[in-house]
N, C-alpha and C positions, 0 to 999 in steps of 0.2 A: 570449517564452515565457509560457504561461499554465497554471496548475495548477488542475484541478477535483477537489475531494474528492468522489469517488463514495460512499465510505463511511468512517466514522470510529470504528466500533464494534469491540468485542471479539468473540471467537468465538461467544458467545451472541447477540450483537446486543442492542439496546435499543429497545423494551421487551423484557425477558426473559420467556420462557414461565413461567407460574404465579407472576408477581411483581406485587405491588400497591404497591411502594414509591413514594415521591414522584417519583423520576425516571422510573420506568416508566409512571406515570400522568400525567406532566407534560403540560400543554398547550403547552409551549414546543417548537416543531418542532426546535430545535437539540439537544434531548434524545432525538430519534429517530435512532438510529445503526445503519445497516446495516454489514455486515462490511467491513473496511478495504480500500480501493483508491483509486488516483488515476488521473486521465487527464492526461497531459502533452501540451499542444498547442504544436507548434512549426512555424511556416511552413506551416500548413495540414494538417499531419500529426498524427495522434492516437496517442500511445504509452501503452498501458495497463500499469499495474503491478498484477499479480495479477488473478485471476478468481475472486472469492469466490462463495459460494452465492447471494448477492443480485444477481449480475451482471445477470440478466434484468430485475429491477425497476429497477436503476440505469440500464440502457440505455433502458428505457421512459420513465424520468423525464427524462433529459438528451438522448436522441436524437442521438448523434453519427452523422455520415454514414458514417464509416469507423473501423475499428481497423487501424492500419497496422503495428503491432508490439506484442508483449506481452513484458513482463519479469516474471519470477517471483522474489520474494524468498526463498521456500522452498516446500516442498510439503506443508504442513499443510492439513487439509481446508478451513479457513475462508479459504484463499488460492488454492486451485485448483479447488474443486468446482463452479464455474460455467463451466468450460472448454467443456462441451458446447454451451452457447448461443452460443459464438463462431461456430458453423456458419452462422448467419444472415449474418454478415459475410463469411465465406470463400466462401459460395455466390455472393455478389455480386462479390467482389474477387479471388478466387483464393487461393492459399496465403498464409498470414500468418506472417511470421517470429516465432519465440518464442525467448526466451533464459533460461537457468537454469543454476545451478551443476551440476556433474556429479552430485552426490547428488540434487538436486531433479529433474534430468532423468530419472534412473533411476526415481524414484518416479512421476513423471508418465507415463512409458512403461508402468509396471506398472498404475497405477490406471486409465489410459485405453488399455488394450491395443488395443481395437477401432479407435482412431484410426490406429494404426500398422499393424494387421493388415489392415484393410479400408479403405484410404484412398480408394478410387474407386467408392463405391457410390451416387453421384449425390445428394448433399445429405444423406445420412444421418449423416455424421460431419464434425466440423470438419476443414478442410484446413489443416494447420500445418506449418511447418518448424522443428524443435526444434534449437537450437544450444546447445552447452555453453560457458559463460563461462569463459575462462582469463586474463582481463585486460581492460583498457579496450577498448571496441568502438564502432563507429559504428552508429547507428540513425536512419534518416530524416534523414541529414546532421548529426546531433547526436552529439558524443562523450559516451559514458556511461562513468563510472568506477564499477566495483563496489567497495563498501565492506564488507569482512568485519566482521561483528558477532556477538555471542554471544546466543543464545536458549536460556537455560539452559546446558547443556553442548554444545549443537550450534552449529556455526558456520554462519550464514546470510548473506545479502547485503542491504545497503542499496544505494542508487544515488545518484550525484551527476551532475546535469546542469548544467554551468556553475556558477553560484553558488547552486544549489538542491540540497539533499540530503534524501533520504527514508529514514528508519531506523525501520521498524515492527518489532514483535516483538523488542525489544531489552532484554537484561538486563545487557549489558556491552559496552564499546567497547575493543578492544585498542589499545595505544599506537601500533602501526603504522597503524591506521586513523584515529587522531586527526590524523595528518599529512595525511590525505586530506580533512579537514574544515575546513581553514583558510580564512578569508576568505569566509564564506558570507553571502549576503543573507538566505536563508531556510533554516532547518532544520526538518524535521518529525521528531518523535521520539516513540517509544512512552511512554505514561504511563497505565498500566492503572487504578490505583486508589490510595487513600491508603495502604493496608497493603502491606507487602512481599509479593513473589511470587517463586517460584524461577526463573521464566523471562521475566519482564517487569520493566521499571523501574516502581517506585511513582512517585507524583507527585513526592515530595521527591527521589527519586533522579534522576528526569528533569530536575528543575530544577537539581540540582547538575551533572549532565552538560552541560546546556545552558549553564550558567555557565562551564564549562571550554572549551566549543567557541566561545562568543562570537559566534554568528551575530547579524546585525543584527535578526533577528526569528525567534522560535521558535514553532512550533505543535505541540501535543500531540495524538496520535491513538491508536487502538486502546483506546478508553475504555469502561469498564464502567458499570453503572448506579449505581455508588458515587460518581460525580462529577456534580453538577448543573452545567449549563453556566454559567449566570449567576453563581451563588454562587462557583464555582471561579474563574472569570475575575476576579472582584473581589478574590481573594486572591493572585493571581499577581504575580510581579515585572514591572516594566516591560519591554515587548518580548516577553512570553510570553503565550500564550492557548491555550485549547482550540480545536482544529479542529471543524468540524461538517459534516455531509453537505450538499453543494451549495455550500460555500465556494469562491470563486474567488480565486486569488492571481496576481499578476504580479510575480515577483521583479525587483528593481531599480527598481520604480516607487515 
């Protein structure tokens, strides 16, 4: 298994519009953060997690040959609004299976009504098959375990693939979900900024949660311009670091 970080940024992205702070003007490419998404590569298949508004830019940068399945953590704009650009892949491949919670699936059907109303107009819409998640499921031969987490008052999903787990947009982890996060090689966890936020872990909260989960390695994502990559990494506990766009992980190595 290989994990490619397509994006590691918050809903604004970094640099942020109309901001001249040190991170937004940084020459360090690790401080340039498109909206959060990953590509999970397993045995030649590419499983995409979320379709952010920067999806087109991310695909041009990394040029995967296929998108074989799409998993949605939730249906906020910064996680779904690149879905229309999936049509380039479905034009070549045919229908792409997509997976979302019932609540997220309802929002996707409403926000992209034309996909489901006019599915056969010859390349004009993405061709997808939207499946509602009701428990662990198989994608491209890989068992995927949905992990319920809190995003403010809303319950959304993280995902576990073998010994790898991805929990973005997280402000709390129910105890029943902690049981699903035992014995991880790699944990990816939301760490928005130093200050508290009502719907995301702050950096200190993320460090505390990672300490309870005890993965062998933890990467933080969904990062604002309040965290400089190099300076923040120098302050983190052993085994923890910020993710960055383009980072490639191979859990278990």
